[in-house]
ZAKE-447997 format. One record per residue (C-alpha): residue in three letters; x, y negated, z negated. Coordinates in pm, whole numbers, padded with zeros to 5 digits, always signed. Layout:
BEGIN
ALAXYZ ...
***
This chain:
BEGIN
MET+00000+00000+00000 GLN+00301-00232-00024 LEU+00278-00314+00347 LEU-00069-00457+00290 LYS+00076-00724+00063 VAL+00241-00972+00298 ALA+00340-01257+00072 GLU+00330-01339-00295 ASN+00452-01700-00278 GLY+00182-01955-00337 ARG-00054-01700-00490 LYS+00048-01707-00856 LYS-00163-02009-00940 LEU-00480-01829-00834 THR-00629-01541-01027 PRO-00732-01233-00826 LYS-01100-01308-00894 THR-01064-01670-00775 LYS-00889-01560-00455 ILE-01163-01309-00376 ILE-01434-01572-00434 ILE-01254-01824-00208 PHE-01195-01568+00063 TYR-01550-01438+00083 ALA-01695-01789+00048 ILE-01501-01891+00360 ALA-01616-01572+00536 ALA-01981-01636+00443 ILE-01961-01998+00562 PHE-01817-01881+00894 VAL-02095-01627+00952 ILE-02373-01870+00852 VAL-02239-02155+01068 ASN-02182-01930+01367 CYS-02530-01776+01341 LEU-02689-02122+01316 MET-02496-02247+01618 ILE-02607-01949+01823 ALA-02969-01953+01702 VAL-03022-02329+01737 CYS-02830-02395+02060 ASP-02942-02267+02395 ASN-02582-02296+02515 TYR-02346-02045+02352 VAL-02047-02262+02440 LEU-02111-02473+02129 SER-02055-02167+01910 LEU-01697-02144+02042 LEU-01572-02403+01792 PRO-01663-02210+01474 SER-01551-01891+01650 LEU-01197-02027+01679 LEU-01173-02095+01305 PRO-01112-01730+01201 LEU-00802-01705+01420 VAL-00638-01972+01204 LEU-00782-01824+00885 ILE-00659-01474+00966 ILE-00298-01592+00991 VAL-00331-01785+00664 ALA-00502-01487+00499 GLY-00239-01248+00632 PHE+00053-01443+00488 PHE-00097-01601+00175 PHE-00342-01333+00072 SER-00294-00984+00223 ILE-00362-00787+00538 ASP-00631-00582+00366 LYS-00848-00889+00311 ALA-00773-01015+00660 LEU-00877-00679+00802 LEU-01201-00672+00603 PHE-01277-01028+00708 SER-01238-00931+01074 VAL-01482-00642+01022 MET-01740-00890+00895 CYS-01718-01084+01222 ILE-01752-00786+01459 PRO-02133-00768+01499 PHE-02144-01131+01617 SER-01835-01125+01838 LEU-01885-01263+02190 PRO-01695-01202+02514 LEU-01488-01496+02637 LYS-01668-01475+02972 GLU-01984-01599+02798 PHE-01805-01931+02773 TYR-01597-01918+03092 PRO-01756-01677+03346 GLN-01499-01763+03613 LEU-01206-01615+03417 GLY-01033-01311+03563 PHE-00991-01147+03220 ASN-01204-01099+02912 ILE-01155-01076+02536 ASP-01400-01067+02245 LEU-01407-01376+02022 PRO-01324-01417+01742 THR-01239-01055+01666 GLU-00978-00944+01919 PRO-00743-01240+01856 MET-00778-01153+01487 PHE-00689-00789+01551 ILE-00384-00901+01750 ALA-00272-01127+01465 ILE-00317-00847+01209 MET-00129-00600+01430 LEU+00164-00839+01483 ILE+00187-00928+01113 PHE+00186-00559+01022 LEU+00451-00466+01283 LEU+00669-00759+01174 LYS+00644-00649+00812 LEU+00723-00291+00919 LEU+01037-00406+01102 ILE+01153-00608+00802 ASP+01080-00357+00524 HIS+01118-00025+00712 LYS+00854+00120+00479 TYR+00556+00329+00576 GLU+00406+00642+00426 ARG+00580+00934+00599 LYS+00298+01174+00524 ILE+00066+00956+00734 ILE+00297+00980+01036 LYS+00339+01356+00979 HIS-00037+01417+00972 PRO-00146+01619+01281 LEU-00406+01359+01380 SER-00152+01075+01358 ILE+00092+01274+01573 MET-00180+01343+01830 ILE-00277+00975+01844 LEU+00088+00876+01897 ILE+00112+01130+02182 TYR-00212+00988+02322 LEU-00064+00636+02317 LEU+00266+00755+02466 TRP+00088+00925+02756 HIS-00120+00611+02814 LEU+00200+00408+02827 ILE+00342+00649+03087 THR+00024+00619+03297 VAL+00051+00239+03275 CYS+00384+00272+03456 THR+00231+00491+03727 SER-00094+00293+03749 THR-00246+00175+04077 LEU-00325-00156+03898 PRO-00038-00203+03646 LEU-00162-00532+03494 VAL-00512-00393+03436 SER-00366-00081+03276 LEU-00123-00278+03062 LYS-00408-00487+02924 SER-00609-00170+02856 PHE-00313-00011+02676 ILE-00245-00318+02462 ALA-00615-00337+02375 SER-00604+00023+02252 LEU-00308-00075+02030 TRP-00493-00361+01863 PHE-00777-00123+01774 ILE-00571+00181+01670 ILE-00292+00013+01470 PRO-00514-00204+01245 PHE-00804+00035+01196 PHE-00629+00372+01192 PHE-00271+00325+01076 ILE-00337+00025+00849 GLY-00684+00161+00770 ILE-00540+00478+00613 LEU-00343+00262+00368 LEU-00643+00035+00311 PHE-00873+00326+00224 ASN-00625+00463-00030 ASP-00831+00240-00259 THR-01169+00405-00196 ARG-01351+00084-00293 ASN-01234-00059+00038 ILE-01431+00211+00221 TYR-01755+00069+00084 LYS-01642-00287+00156 PHE-01558-00193+00515 LEU-01898-00032+00568 PHE-02117-00299+00412 LEU-01919-00586+00564 TYR-02003-00435+00903 MET-02357-00313+00830 ILE-02505-00621+00661 PRO-02421-00866+00945 PHE-02519-00596+01194 ALA-02858-00566+01024 GLY-02902-00942+01078 LEU-02826-00895+01447 ILE-03073-00604+01471 ILE-03348-00817+01312 PHE-03267-01102+01551 THR-03285-00858+01846 LEU-03614-00705+01728 ILE-03771-01050+01691 LYS-03668-01139+02048 HIS-03790-00802+02172 SER-04128-00835+01997 ALA-04206-01136+02218 TYR-04215-00888+02510 ASN-04421-00626+02318 PHE-04107-00409+02289 ASP-04108-00336+02660 GLN-03851-00068+02746 HIS-03712-00245+03054 ILE-03666-00573+02865 GLY-03506-00374+02582 ASN-03218-00269+02809 ASP-03059-00615+02786 ILE-03236-00794+02501 MET-02927-00762+02276 ASN-02713-00971+02511 PRO-02469-01142+02470 PHE-02359-00956+02157 PHE-02380-00616+02328 ASN-02350-00552+02701 ASP-02661-00336+02704 HIS-02877-00106+02494 THR-02647+00197+02523 SER-02352+00053+02326 TYR-02599-00111+02086 GLY-02770+00224+02019 ALA-02437+00404+01987 ALA-02315+00158+01721 ILE-02638+00190+01522 ALA-02626+00571+01533 MET-02270+00580+01397 PHE-02372+00410+01069 ILE-02702+00587+01001 PRO-02534+00894+00838 PHE-02366+00662+00585 LEU-02692+00486+00502 ILE-02872+00817+00451 GLY-02584+00935+00231 PHE-02592+00619+00019 VAL-02970+00640-00027 LEU-02968+01008-00132 ASN-02652+01011-00346 LYS-02758+00960-00708 GLU-02403+00868-00813 ILE-02428+00543-00614 LYS-02548+00246-00822 ILE-02921+00186-00789 HIS-02895-00165-00642 TRP-02668-00038-00363 ARG-02909+00248-00297 ILE-03190-00006-00258 VAL-02978-00220-00025 SER-02892+00092+00174 LEU-03260+00188+00201 VAL-03349-00156+00338 LEU-03060-00136+00585 LEU-03162+00217+00685 VAL-03515+00102+00773 ILE-03371-00185+00981 PHE-03120+00044+01157 ILE-03385+00307+01237 GLY-03610+00035+01379 GLY-03321-00093+01590 LEU-03238+00258+01711 ILE-03597+00338+01810 PHE-03647+00018+02007 SER-03304+00038+02167 TYR-03455+00314+02386 THR-03108+00471+02393 ARG-03171+00839+02463 ALA-02806+00937+02416 ALA-02808+00782+02067 TRP-03123+00975+01973 ILE-02963+01301+02089 SER-02641+01219+01902 LEU-02826+01201+01569 VAL-02953+01555+01625 GLY-02587+01651+01667 ALA-02503+01469+01342 LEU-02771+01670+01163 GLY-02616+01986+01306 MET-02275+01875+01176 TYR-02419+01822+00828 LEU-02571+02172+00830 ILE-02235+02318+00936 LEU-02073+02149+00634 LYS-02344+02251+00386 LEU-02365+02611+00509 LYS-01982+02638+00524 ILE-01989+02783+00875 ASN-01640+02889+00983 ASN-01478+02664+01245 LYS-01384+02969+01452 ILE-01753+03047+01497 ILE-01825+02688+01600 PHE-01547+02683+01859 ALA-01653+03026+01988 ILE-02011+02899+02035 LEU-01877+02587+02210 ILE-01664+02793+02450 ILE-01953+03032+02521 GLY-02180+02733+02587 ILE-01936+02575+02833 GLY-01879+02911+03002 GLY-02253+02977+03022 TYR-02313+02641+03186 ALA-02038+02710+03441 LEU-02186+03051+03526 PHE-02551+02943+03548 GLN-02498+02584+03663 ASP-02712+02619+03978 LYS-03011+02765+03793 ILE-02987+02501+03519 LEU-02981+02221+03776 MET-03280+02371+03958 ASP-03478+02376+03633 LEU-03379+02016+03556 GLU-03487+01900+03901 ARG-03846+02004+03821 ASN-03864+01723+03564 LYS-04011+01410+03728 VAL-04078+01210+03409 GLU-03902+00872+03418 SER-03785+00652+03129 SER-04071+00455+02977 THR-04194+00252+02680 ASP-04400+00561+02595 PHE-04165+00741+02355 SER-04281+01093+02447 LYS-04219+01023+02818 HIS-03889+00854+02738 ILE-03769+01165+02555 LYS-03884+01394+02837 SER-03697+01176+03088 ILE-03364+01275+02930 SER-03339+01577+03159 ASN-03482+01409+03472 ILE-03208+01422+03737 THR-03448+01384+04030 SER-03595+01034+04006 ASP-03462+00863+03690 ALA-03220+00598+03823 SER-03016+00580+03504 ASN-02955+00956+03496 LEU-02881+00972+03869 GLU-02633+00685+03848 ARG-02448+00864+03570 ILE-02417+01171+03791 ASN-02289+00946+04072 ARG-02021+00803+03841 TRP-01925+01147+03708 ASN-01885+01285+04059 CYS-01668+00984+04148 ALA-01450+01050+03841 VAL-01400+01414+03943 ARG-01310+01313+04300 MET-01065+01053+04169 PHE-00906+01319+03947 LYS-00866+01556+04239 GLU-00675+01289+04429 LYS-00446+01199+04135 PRO-00462+01495+03894 ILE-00140+01437+03698 PHE-00115+01067+03609 GLY-00459+00948+03717 TRP-00529+00602+03854 GLY-00422+00418+03539 PRO-00598+00314+03216 GLY-00887+00074+03276 THR-00880+00114+03655 TYR-01190+00330+03713 GLN-01431+00040+03758 PHE-01206-00113+04025 LYS-01134+00208+04216 TYR-01445+00428+04216 ALA-01636+00256+04500 PRO-01479+00452+04792 PHE-01550+00781+04612 GLN-01927+00731+04615 HIS-02128+00947+04855 SER-02426+00787+05025 ASP-02661+01071+04926 GLU-02567+01025+04557 LYS-02615+00648+04539 THR-02914+00505+04352 ILE-03104+00178+04348 ILE-02862+00052+04083 SER-02542+00162+04263 THR-02316-00106+04409 ASN-02117-00088+04731 ALA-01847-00301+04570 GLY-01816-00053+04286 ASP-01840-00329+04026 GLY-02100-00164+03806 GLY-01878-00064+03517 ASN-01703+00249+03395 ALA-01735+00625+03436 HIS-02016+00661+03177 SER-01818+00938+03009 GLU-01529+00910+02767 TYR-01405+01249+02882 LEU-01436+01207+03261 GLY-01313+00849+03235 SER-00992+00976+03071 LEU-00966+01245+03337 ALA-00986+00993+03624 GLU-00767+00726+03465 SER-00499+00932+03286 GLY-00515+01271+03456 LEU-00560+01612+03298 LEU-00329+01531+03004 GLY-00532+01219+02932 LEU-00848+01430+02892 VAL-00664+01695+02688 ASN-00518+01429+02454 TYR-00856+01269+02387 ALA-01026+01608+02342 LEU-00756+01715+02094 ILE-00806+01395+01895 CYS-01177+01479+01865 ILE-01099+01840+01767 LEU-00842+01733+01505 ILE-01084+01481+01356 TYR-01341+01762+01326 ILE-01092+02007+01170 THR-00953+01745+00929 GLY-01303+01636+00828 THR-01433+01985+00756 ARG-01112+02084+00574 THR-01120+01771+00357 TYR-01491+01808+00278 HIS-01443+02161+00145 LYS-01133+02063-00058 LEU-01304+01782-00246 LYS-01490+01811-00574 ASP-01580+01442-00609 ARG-01941+01421-00480 LYS-01918+01057-00371 LEU-01607+01124-00165 LYS-01762+01440-00017 MET-02055+01225+00094 VAL-01820+00970+00253 VAL-01628+01239+00444 ALA-01951+01407+00558 ALA-02100+01074+00670 ALA-01780+00968+00849 LEU-01763+01300+01031 CYS-02134+01292+01122 GLY-02094+00932+01242 LEU-01802+01034+01462 ILE-01995+01335+01593 THR-02263+01094+01717 TYR-01995+00928+01927 PHE-01838+01254+02045 ILE-02181+01342+02185 HIS-02250+00990+02308 GLY-01908+00991+02472 ALA-02025+01259+02713 LEU-02272+01007+02856 ASN-02096+00672+02803 ASN-01754+00529+02716 PHE-01721+00237+02478 LEU-01382+00273+02309 ASP-01269-00043+02484 ILE-01516-00264+02293 ASP-01467-00376+01934 LYS-01814-00283+01806 ILE-01752+00087+01877 ALA-01372+00118+01862 VAL-01349-00026+01508 PRO-01590+00221+01342 PHE-01448+00508+01551 TRP-01087+00460+01439 GLY-01198+00333+01096 PHE-01403+00647+01023 ALA-01112+00866+01136 ALA-00882+00670+00901 MET-01125+00724+00611 ILE-01112+01101+00659 VAL-00731+01114+00683 SER-00684+00875+00389 ILE-00915+01077+00165 GLU-00735+01399+00262 LEU-00386+01254+00203 PHE-00454+01056-00114 ALA-00788+01143-00278 THR-00761+01524-00251 GLU-00421+01503-00425 LYS-00577+01302-00709 ASP-00864+01551-00723 THR-00616+01841-00758 GLU-00419+01657-01028 ASN-00739+01590-01225 LYS-00835+01959-01208 GLU-00489+02061-01330 GLU-00510+01815-01622 ILE-00850+01951-01722 SER-00713+02309-01701 VAL-00416+02220-01923 GLN-00641+02050-02180 LYS-00862+02359-02201 GLU-00561+02580-02264 
***
């Protein structure tokens, strides 16, 4: 935890309690002012001024307070972050304000401190998940060098650094103090709940129409899919907080209120992938509670993939019989999930997936380069696969799959690296859950793993790890699991040994 304390000079005159009050007062003022600017002004450009303030504050906080508070402050700002192109549409690049400049500042401060002190927990670096993430980053760096668009890939690689370093490698140290886990979660969820309420109020003016709901959360989210994915990731935590009797009653009440808001947001997001992902999260919880062996789970997964490969034609024929399209009617909207005949959203995903596979076949080893899919997929579209929402310019976004996107952009090793990260998160989470005796920590690990499972499932249909609202909880939840395994399970074991000695 020493690396989280950047400077002590100038802090002795303030008590810890006073510093915390000052810090969170500034944070609250920022959020209130920014929300008022956005709500009152029709033009979002005016909200740029208060959005720039945190960049200055984060540097001050990093040097005169500590990186942990700076990191938590940045989490508080994430739900209301806005892309720079909202202010300057003509720019050739984009970055989320105020969060991504804050992440960059935190990352640079941390790396500078690391270079000066040469101190970092070795057991973190030696953890299998940490090693796999470093290999993942190394391979991405190699594919930057072989990229068809080097500048685009370099930006994509650097962006992955400013998510992974602060929220995984610093996050593991931060969550050594388990109180910071709860701070991280509520500092994200409470502002997010405000955004969900704001979105629902806007949506209610259109009688919660499904087509309007696809973009009603703009400009804070690109569309309903990333919005629904973010909501789904936090619902397991809220359920855990509500049901866990060891949590203080006032926090359980707050969690219940937030849960109602989040469920409302999820329902009216009309995000089918997010709905499916919560079923997967429930399955993950049952696996943990029933203590099902991981070998059985992986065997079922392999059999499922093999079965699909063998009976692919028959499965597709059955799916083609479904003509129900997405709709405001929830029963029809659910049925439309398997419609690959007339539902434009589903058909466009298949178009993008086929393009990703064709791109992979042309460059199977290094891929086209990180972040390049959206600029390169157009020539790989087939006319009979295009939909009413396809574009000839190929400017409609990414591969709509975290897995196939990695395959097209970073080759076979890119897909393998990402898949192994997901597998190692799963193995680490289940192992840690069964080691722990502390019920509150078991709940945190279970919720973090279930939240990540929602994204593993969602990632088959979309890819959002390049946006702050998804990348931060993804790497943050992974850091929680690793931190609890490395630090809390050791404390748990020591406590059991002490109790055993006392009994003797």
